[in-house]
Each structure stands twice: as structure tokens, then as C-alpha cells.
ZADRENZA-515770 format. One record per residue (C-alpha): residue in one letter; x, y, z. Coordinates in steps of 0.1 Angstrom, whole numbers. Each point is the difference from the previous one (the first is absolute). Layout:
BEGIN
{code=A, X=X, Y=Y, Z=Z}
...
***
This chain:
BEGIN
{code=M, X=2021, Y=1482, Z=400}
{code=A, X=23, Y=-9, Z=29}
{code=E, X=2, Y=-36, Z=9}
{code=A, X=-19, Y=-9, Z=32}
{code=A, X=20, Y=-10, Z=30}
{code=P, X=0, Y=-36, Z=11}
{code=A, X=-22, Y=-8, Z=29}
{code=F, X=29, Y=-8, Z=24}
{code=T, X=-24, Y=-20, Z=21}
{code=L, X=15, Y=-20, Z=29}
{code=G, X=-2, Y=-36, Z=12}
{code=I, X=20, Y=-12, Z=30}
{code=E, X=7, Y=-36, Z=9}
{code=E, X=16, Y=-10, Z=33}
{code=E, X=11, Y=-34, Z=14}
{code=Y, X=-1, Y=-5, Z=38}
{code=L, X=14, Y=-26, Z=24}
{code=L, X=-23, Y=-16, Z=27}
{code=V, X=15, Y=-4, Z=34}
{code=D, X=-10, Y=-12, Z=35}
{code=R, X=-8, Y=31, Z=21}
{code=E, X=18, Y=-14, Z=30}
{code=T, X=31, Y=-17, Z=-14}
{code=G, X=5, Y=18, Z=-33}
{code=E, X=4, Y=-33, Z=-18}
{code=L, X=-14, Y=-5, Z=-35}
{code=V, X=-33, Y=-17, Z=-2}
{code=A, X=-18, Y=-16, Z=-30}
{code=A, X=-32, Y=18, Z=-8}
{code=P, X=-30, Y=-19, Z=13}
{code=Q, X=-26, Y=-6, Z=-26}
{code=A, X=-26, Y=17, Z=22}
{code=L, X=21, Y=31, Z=0}
{code=M, X=3, Y=0, Z=-37}
{code=D, X=-38, Y=-5, Z=-3}
{code=E, X=-7, Y=29, Z=23}
{code=C, X=23, Y=23, Z=-19}
{code=A, X=-14, Y=-10, Z=-33}
{code=A, X=-36, Y=6, Z=13}
{code=A, X=9, Y=35, Z=12}
{code=I, X=22, Y=11, Z=-29}
{code=E, X=-12, Y=-23, Z=-29}
{code=G, X=24, Y=0, Z=-29}
{code=Q, X=27, Y=20, Z=17}
{code=V, X=17, Y=-27, Z=21}
{code=S, X=16, Y=-33, Z=-9}
{code=P, X=25, Y=-25, Z=13}
{code=E, X=36, Y=3, Z=-11}
{code=F, X=27, Y=-25, Z=-8}
{code=L, X=7, Y=-9, Z=36}
{code=Q, X=-27, Y=-10, Z=25}
{code=C, X=11, Y=27, Z=24}
{code=Q, X=-6, Y=28, Z=-25}
{code=I, X=-30, Y=19, Z=-11}
{code=E, X=-3, Y=25, Z=-29}
{code=I, X=-23, Y=30, Z=-4}
{code=G, X=-7, Y=23, Z=-30}
{code=T, X=-17, Y=33, Z=-2}
{code=K, X=-26, Y=7, Z=-26}
{code=V, X=9, Y=24, Z=-28}
{code=S, X=4, Y=33, Z=17}
{code=P, X=-3, Y=34, Z=-18}
{code=D, X=24, Y=17, Z=24}
{code=I, X=20, Y=-5, Z=32}
{code=A, X=-29, Y=10, Z=23}
{code=S, X=-21, Y=-28, Z=-14}
{code=A, X=29, Y=-24, Z=3}
{code=R, X=5, Y=9, Z=36}
{code=E, X=-37, Y=-6, Z=9}
{code=D, X=1, Y=-34, Z=-17}
{code=L, X=34, Y=-11, Z=14}
{code=R, X=-11, Y=10, Z=35}
{code=K, X=-31, Y=-21, Z=-4}
{code=L, X=20, Y=-30, Z=-12}
{code=R, X=27, Y=2, Z=28}
{code=T, X=-27, Y=6, Z=26}
{code=T, X=-21, Y=-30, Z=-11}
{code=V, X=30, Y=-24, Z=-1}
{code=A, X=11, Y=12, Z=35}
{code=E, X=-34, Y=-4, Z=15}
{code=C, X=-5, Y=-35, Z=-16}
{code=C, X=34, Y=-10, Z=14}
{code=D, X=-10, Y=12, Z=35}
{code=A, X=-27, Y=-26, Z=2}
{code=H, X=26, Y=-27, Z=-5}
{code=G, X=27, Y=13, Z=23}
{code=L, X=21, Y=10, Z=-30}
{code=A, X=13, Y=33, Z=-14}
{code=P, X=11, Y=11, Z=-35}
{code=I, X=34, Y=17, Z=-5}
{code=A, X=12, Y=18, Z=-30}
{code=A, X=37, Y=-8, Z=-3}
{code=S, X=17, Y=-16, Z=-30}
{code=C, X=18, Y=-26, Z=22}
{code=H, X=-11, Y=-14, Z=34}
{code=P, X=28, Y=10, Z=25}
{code=F, X=7, Y=-35, Z=13}
{code=A, X=-21, Y=-27, Z=-18}
{code=D, X=16, Y=-30, Z=-16}
{code=W, X=-11, Y=-4, Z=-36}
{code=K, X=6, Y=-37, Z=1}
{code=T, X=-30, Y=-5, Z=23}
{code=Q, X=-25, Y=18, Z=-22}
{code=H, X=-23, Y=-16, Z=-25}
{code=H, X=-14, Y=13, Z=-32}
{code=T, X=-38, Y=4, Z=-7}
{code=D, X=-16, Y=-30, Z=-17}
{code=K, X=-13, Y=16, Z=-31}
{code=A, X=7, Y=-10, Z=-36}
{code=R, X=18, Y=33, Z=-8}
{code=Y, X=23, Y=-4, Z=31}
{code=N, X=5, Y=-37, Z=-4}
{code=Q, X=12, Y=7, Z=-36}
{code=L, X=22, Y=28, Z=13}
{code=R, X=15, Y=-23, Z=26}
{code=S, X=7, Y=-26, Z=-27}
{code=D, X=15, Y=24, Z=-25}
{code=L, X=23, Y=19, Z=24}
{code=A, X=10, Y=-30, Z=22}
{code=G, X=22, Y=9, Z=29}
{code=V, X=0, Y=37, Z=-9}
{code=A, X=-37, Y=2, Z=8}
{code=R, X=4, Y=-14, Z=34}
{code=R, X=19, Y=31, Z=12}
{code=M, X=-27, Y=23, Z=-12}
{code=L, X=-9, Y=12, Z=35}
{code=I, X=-2, Y=36, Z=-12}
{code=C, X=-27, Y=26, Z=-6}
{code=G, X=-2, Y=29, Z=-24}
{code=M, X=-21, Y=30, Z=-9}
{code=H, X=-11, Y=7, Z=-36}
{code=V, X=-14, Y=32, Z=-14}
{code=H, X=-19, Y=2, Z=-32}
{code=V, X=-4, Y=33, Z=-19}
{code=G, X=-26, Y=3, Z=-27}
{code=V, X=15, Y=8, Z=-34}
{code=E, X=-23, Y=-9, Z=-29}
{code=G, X=23, Y=0, Z=-30}
{code=E, X=23, Y=-30, Z=-6}
{code=E, X=28, Y=20, Z=-16}
{code=L, X=-2, Y=26, Z=27}
{code=R, X=2, Y=-27, Z=27}
{code=I, X=33, Y=-13, Z=-15}
{code=D, X=14, Y=35, Z=-4}
{code=L, X=-8, Y=10, Z=36}
{code=M, X=12, Y=-33, Z=13}
{code=N, X=34, Y=5, Z=-17}
{code=Q, X=5, Y=33, Z=18}
{code=L, X=-16, Y=-9, Z=33}
{code=A, X=26, Y=-28, Z=5}
{code=Y, X=25, Y=27, Z=10}
{code=F, X=-20, Y=8, Z=32}
{code=L, X=-5, Y=-37, Z=11}
{code=P, X=30, Y=1, Z=24}
{code=H, X=-13, Y=31, Z=17}
{code=L, X=-34, Y=-16, Z=6}
{code=L, X=17, Y=-32, Z=13}
{code=A, X=22, Y=21, Z=24}
{code=L, X=-31, Y=17, Z=15}
{code=S, X=-19, Y=-32, Z=4}
{code=T, X=26, Y=-23, Z=15}
{code=S, X=-14, Y=-21, Z=29}
{code=S, X=19, Y=-33, Z=0}
{code=P, X=33, Y=3, Z=19}
{code=F, X=-3, Y=-34, Z=18}
{code=W, X=0, Y=-36, Z=-12}
{code=Q, X=-4, Y=-30, Z=22}
{code=G, X=8, Y=21, Z=31}
{code=E, X=32, Y=16, Z=-13}
{code=D, X=7, Y=35, Z=-12}
{code=T, X=10, Y=-4, Z=-36}
{code=G, X=16, Y=34, Z=-3}
{code=L, X=-24, Y=7, Z=-28}
{code=S, X=-30, Y=23, Z=1}
{code=S, X=-19, Y=-22, Z=-25}
{code=Y, X=9, Y=-36, Z=4}
{code=R, X=-33, Y=-8, Z=-18}
{code=L, X=16, Y=10, Z=-33}
{code=T, X=29, Y=-25, Z=6}
{code=V, X=-25, Y=-28, Z=2}
{code=F, X=-22, Y=12, Z=-28}
{code=D, X=29, Y=5, Z=-24}
{code=N, X=6, Y=-38, Z=1}
{code=L, X=-31, Y=-4, Z=-21}
{code=P, X=2, Y=1, Z=-38}
{code=R, X=-13, Y=30, Z=-19}
{code=T, X=6, Y=25, Z=28}
{code=G, X=20, Y=32, Z=4}
{code=L, X=0, Y=32, Z=-20}
{code=P, X=-20, Y=-1, Z=-32}
{code=P, X=17, Y=2, Z=-33}
{code=Q, X=-2, Y=31, Z=-21}
{code=L, X=-26, Y=-7, Z=-26}
{code=N, X=-6, Y=23, Z=-30}
{code=S, X=-37, Y=-9, Z=-6}
{code=W, X=-30, Y=-20, Z=12}
{code=A, X=7, Y=-24, Z=-29}
{code=A, X=35, Y=-6, Z=13}
{code=Y, X=-14, Y=-8, Z=34}
{code=E, X=-25, Y=-25, Z=-14}
{code=R, X=26, Y=-15, Z=-23}
{code=T, X=26, Y=-4, Z=28}
{code=T, X=-23, Y=-14, Z=26}
{code=G, X=-20, Y=-20, Z=-26}
{code=V, X=30, Y=-22, Z=-7}
{code=L, X=-4, Y=-16, Z=35}
{code=V, X=-38, Y=-1, Z=-3}
{code=D, X=2, Y=-17, Z=-35}
{code=L, X=24, Y=-26, Z=14}
{code=G, X=-23, Y=-8, Z=29}
{code=I, X=26, Y=11, Z=25}
{code=I, X=-25, Y=24, Z=15}
{code=E, X=-37, Y=1, Z=-6}
{code=D, X=-2, Y=38, Z=-2}
{code=Q, X=19, Y=32, Z=9}
{code=S, X=-12, Y=-2, Z=37}
{code=K, X=30, Y=-23, Z=5}
{code=I, X=24, Y=28, Z=-9}
{code=W, X=9, Y=15, Z=34}
{code=W, X=21, Y=31, Z=-10}
{code=D, X=2, Y=29, Z=25}
{code=L, X=-22, Y=18, Z=-24}
{code=R, X=-22, Y=-14, Z=-27}
{code=P, X=-32, Y=7, Z=-21}
{code=S, X=-27, Y=-19, Z=19}
{code=S, X=-12, Y=-31, Z=-17}
{code=R, X=-36, Y=6, Z=11}
{code=F, X=-5, Y=38, Z=1}
{code=P, X=9, Y=30, Z=-21}
{code=T, X=25, Y=10, Z=26}
{code=I, X=37, Y=4, Z=8}
{code=E, X=7, Y=-23, Z=30}
{code=T, X=29, Y=10, Z=23}
{code=R, X=11, Y=-31, Z=19}
{code=I, X=34, Y=9, Z=16}
{code=C, X=-12, Y=12, Z=34}
{code=D, X=1, Y=-17, Z=33}
{code=V, X=-34, Y=1, Z=17}
{code=P, X=1, Y=29, Z=25}
{code=P, X=-11, Y=-6, Z=36}
{code=R, X=-19, Y=32, Z=1}
{code=M, X=-30, Y=8, Z=-22}
{code=E, X=11, Y=36, Z=-6}
{code=D, X=34, Y=-11, Z=-13}
{code=T, X=-18, Y=-22, Z=-26}
{code=L, X=-21, Y=30, Z=-10}
{code=T, X=30, Y=22, Z=-3}
{code=L, X=17, Y=-25, Z=-23}
{code=A, X=-32, Y=-4, Z=-21}
{code=A, X=-2, Y=38, Z=-4}
{code=L, X=36, Y=2, Z=-10}
{code=I, X=-5, Y=-27, Z=-27}
{code=Q, X=-31, Y=17, Z=-13}
{code=C, X=16, Y=34, Z=-2}
{code=I, X=32, Y=-13, Z=-16}
{code=C, X=-22, Y=-16, Z=-28}
{code=R, X=-18, Y=34, Z=-5}
{code=M, X=33, Y=19, Z=1}
{code=L, X=14, Y=-22, Z=-27}
{code=W, X=-31, Y=3, Z=-21}
{code=R, X=1, Y=38, Z=5}
{code=L, X=36, Y=1, Z=-13}
{code=S, X=-12, Y=-19, Z=-31}
{code=R, X=-25, Y=28, Z=-7}
{code=L, X=30, Y=24, Z=-2}
{code=N, X=19, Y=-24, Z=-23}
{code=Q, X=23, Y=-8, Z=29}
{code=R, X=8, Y=-32, Z=19}
{code=W, X=20, Y=-13, Z=30}
{code=R, X=35, Y=-10, Z=-10}
{code=A, X=5, Y=-38, Z=-3}
{code=Y, X=29, Y=-15, Z=19}
{code=D, X=15, Y=-34, Z=-5}
{code=G, X=-16, Y=-27, Z=21}
{code=F, X=34, Y=-8, Z=15}
{code=L, X=0, Y=35, Z=15}
{code=V, X=-36, Y=0, Z=12}
{code=G, X=8, Y=-35, Z=14}
{code=E, X=27, Y=15, Z=22}
{code=N, X=-25, Y=24, Z=15}
{code=R, X=-24, Y=-29, Z=5}
{code=W, X=27, Y=-18, Z=20}
{code=R, X=7, Y=31, Z=20}
{code=A, X=-37, Y=2, Z=9}
{code=Q, X=-1, Y=-37, Z=8}
{code=R, X=31, Y=3, Z=22}
{code=Y, X=-4, Y=34, Z=17}
{code=G, X=-36, Y=11, Z=-5}
{code=T, X=1, Y=38, Z=3}
{code=S, X=30, Y=2, Z=23}
{code=A, X=29, Y=2, Z=-25}
{code=G, X=-13, Y=20, Z=-29}
{code=M, X=-1, Y=-9, Z=-37}
{code=I, X=19, Y=8, Z=-32}
{code=D, X=-12, Y=31, Z=-18}
{code=F, X=12, Y=-10, Z=-35}
{code=G, X=-5, Y=35, Z=-14}
{code=A, X=20, Y=17, Z=28}
{code=G, X=25, Y=-28, Z=1}
{code=R, X=0, Y=-5, Z=37}
{code=I, X=-17, Y=-17, Z=29}
{code=K, X=-27, Y=22, Z=15}
{code=P, X=-15, Y=-5, Z=35}
{code=F, X=-36, Y=-12, Z=0}
{code=D, X=-14, Y=31, Z=16}
{code=A, X=13, Y=21, Z=-29}
{code=L, X=-14, Y=-25, Z=-25}
{code=A, X=-34, Y=2, Z=18}
{code=E, X=0, Y=38, Z=-2}
{code=E, X=8, Y=-2, Z=-37}
{code=L, X=-28, Y=-26, Z=-6}
{code=I, X=-25, Y=21, Z=18}
{code=G, X=9, Y=30, Z=-22}
{code=L, X=-1, Y=-21, Z=-31}
{code=L, X=-34, Y=-14, Z=7}
{code=A, X=-17, Y=30, Z=17}
{code=E, X=-20, Y=10, Z=-31}
{code=D, X=-12, Y=-35, Z=-5}
{code=A, X=-8, Y=-5, Z=37}
{code=E, X=-21, Y=31, Z=0}
{code=A, X=-19, Y=-11, Z=-31}
{code=L, X=-6, Y=-35, Z=14}
{code=G, X=-9, Y=12, Z=35}
{code=C, X=28, Y=-17, Z=19}
{code=L, X=25, Y=27, Z=9}
{code=S, X=-1, Y=-8, Z=37}
{code=E, X=7, Y=-37, Z=-7}
{code=V, X=29, Y=9, Z=-23}
{code=T, X=16, Y=25, Z=24}
{code=R, X=-3, Y=-27, Z=28}
{code=V, X=30, Y=-17, Z=-16}
{code=Q, X=20, Y=23, Z=22}
{code=E, X=-15, Y=-16, Z=31}
{code=I, X=10, Y=-34, Z=-12}
{code=V, X=36, Y=11, Z=-6}
{code=A, X=2, Y=19, Z=33}
{code=G, X=-17, Y=-27, Z=22}
{code=G, X=15, Y=-31, Z=-17}
{code=T, X=-15, Y=-27, Z=-21}
{code=G, X=-18, Y=-31, Z=13}
{code=A, X=34, Y=-18, Z=0}
{code=D, X=16, Y=28, Z=21}
{code=R, X=-28, Y=0, Z=25}
{code=Q, X=2, Y=-38, Z=4}
{code=R, X=37, Y=2, Z=7}
{code=A, X=-6, Y=28, Z=26}
{code=V, X=-26, Y=-21, Z=19}
{code=R, X=24, Y=-30, Z=1}
{code=D, X=29, Y=21, Z=12}
{code=E, X=-21, Y=18, Z=26}
{code=A, X=-13, Y=-34, Z=14}
{code=L, X=35, Y=-14, Z=1}
{code=A, X=13, Y=31, Z=18}
{code=A, X=-27, Y=-4, Z=26}
{code=G, X=11, Y=-36, Z=7}
{code=A, X=-22, Y=-21, Z=-22}
{code=T, X=12, Y=-32, Z=-15}
{code=E, X=4, Y=-2, Z=-38}
{code=A, X=-33, Y=-20, Z=-2}
{code=E, X=-18, Y=26, Z=21}
{code=A, X=14, Y=28, Z=-20}
{code=M, X=-12, Y=-16, Z=-33}
{code=R, X=-35, Y=-5, Z=15}
{code=A, X=0, Y=37, Z=9}
{code=V, X=7, Y=7, Z=-36}
{code=V, X=-31, Y=-20, Z=-10}
{code=G, X=-20, Y=18, Z=27}
{code=R, X=9, Y=34, Z=-15}
{code=L, X=-9, Y=-13, Z=-35}
{code=I, X=-34, Y=-10, Z=14}
{code=D, X=-5, Y=35, Z=13}
{code=E, X=12, Y=18, Z=-31}
{code=F, X=-24, Y=-20, Z=-22}
{code=R, X=-29, Y=16, Z=19}
{code=E, X=13, Y=36, Z=-1}
{code=G, X=-26, Y=23, Z=-17}
{code=L, X=-27, Y=-27, Z=-1}
***
């Protein structure tokens, strides 16, 4: 009897920044706002490390259509609750002009301990991410798929990039968030592990020594979830637009199914050294989708529109089976229209060309992010 396919269920987590609607400045979440959100979407919203952040998480979704419905509800609720307080949420991995030194962390035991453990590194954590969980029941299969999925992490990062600015300056990077996050321990590309036992043995060293309490303190770009039977992809910037988030979630879901499908044919994705995958990770961090990536099999750098076409072809069968072909093919729109980072730069340049001051141009960027958050709601 043929082995049943994994569920490939979806769960999406997004972190948002809260800003003043008029000035674009970061604002600490009022307790009343958090209470209102919690009452409306109980169990799906929580504070984050910094007081100016809020995190949402969808329920377990059987498919992308269900994930869209839930994510739309969550974004709508947060936006409406913010309206009553003169605030607005934005989905960008770095605030365009805020100063991290003026922000304060949330007074909760978990975050107080994090602040103590990470010292000065934690203070700069004015960053937001988007995490996608894909349900894969078997432990050994999770490790096997994770080892192969790591190849695609730079592609996902490139498509999600939304953090070109830091403290009011253009960093020249498309994802400055990753620069900040990589200062933390236990981050970056995951190691290649040959079994679930190897994963538990490796991470268990730190748990047994009391360095970390559990595997939730391992912040690789991709990891087995410490709470759910899922593969958790963590490399992405948080996209300003909801539909971009759903495209990325669909890609991740389909890549997992494609890799599983190959295994049914006694095939697998070729493993490349982390040094090489790391080079593509840097290219994504630096350029987003604008400079292409290394195709190691072809031995050359390919433009991202060509890579997008290849990815669609590779995943078409899986997208059809999972009911998300329109979301997967939408990757072409992201490449053609630019990522969140590209759009933010375009808004700033347009404002400056029209005679705005630098401060006014950066406020215009935040204004556009406010608008993009609500697209499709």
C-alpha cells in the first residue's frame, strides 16, 4: 500500500510594528489595544519582544484558501483596533527611520530573560519576521525535507525582502533585518542532519547544559518546530502586502510537497555545501530579486525572473494538488513589480524628486506601508 501523503497543513505567523498614523513614529502598544485584540482574536495575538510590536498567528489551515481567510481576519482586526487609538500597523521588517535606542522591551518573564541573556545584542532587535509552518507528521521525514528545503531559503528571502532602511538611512541591503538577526546566537542556515536522533543529540547538548531551556531558542532560518509537528521556515522578512505573504506560504508548502514527491520516486534534491547556499543567502539579503542567484547545477548566475519561471514549472503539479496554483504563479508579479524593499525605495525617491525633505520622504514611506498593510482586507 502506498504511503499516505503528509497533511502539508499551513500556519502563518507575522510580526507587525505599531506607528502613529500622523507622524509615522513607533508607538508602544497600549494595554487597552492589546486587550481589544485579544478579545476579538483570542489565542491568535500576542505582544512581542519590543513594546511597539504585535504578533499574530493563523490557526492550522488545511489549504491556502483557509489561510487567506484567517490572515485577512487577523490583519483586519489588528488594523481596526489600532484605528481606535490613532495608530496603524505596518508589516515591514525594519521601521524606515526609528531609532532602536529609544525602544523598550516588553515586561514579561520570557523577554526579560532574553534581554538578560543577549545583553546589548537584544537591544537592537527592532526587527519583524514572518514564519511559515508546514505540517509534516513523521520526525525523520521532517529532517529529510528540511535538509533539502534549505537550498530554497535564499529564494524565499529574496522575494520577501522589506527592510532596506535603518534609522533613516538606506543601508544598500534589501533585508537589513537579517544583518541584525544574525548577531544572535544559534541563527543562520541549519546544519545538515542525517536523522531526527542527530538533531535531538546536537541540540540536546545545549539543553542538558542549561544554556537553553528547549529547542525554541534555536533560531535557524529553518527548523523543526519545538511545539508542533511542522517544518518552520523563518528566513523571510514580513511582507507589507497580505497577498505576498500568501504567495510565500504557498511556495513553501509546495516545495515541501515537491521534495516529498521526489522521495516517492527514490529521488531527492541535490545537497550543496552550506558555504555555497550561504552565498545565495547573501545575494538575497543584499539585492533581493534584482541581481539574480547562482544556479549551482548550471554553473552561472541566473536572473530572478528566469528562476521564478523554473520554480513555477517545478512546483506546478504540487500547486495543482494543493489548490494554490494562482498563488504560486503570482511569484512573477513580485519579481516584475518589485519587493517591499524596492517599493519603499521608490516611494522615498519619488518624494525627494518632488521636493520633500529627507524626513518627509521617510514619513511618506511609512504612509505607503500603512496603505499596503490594508490591501485586500
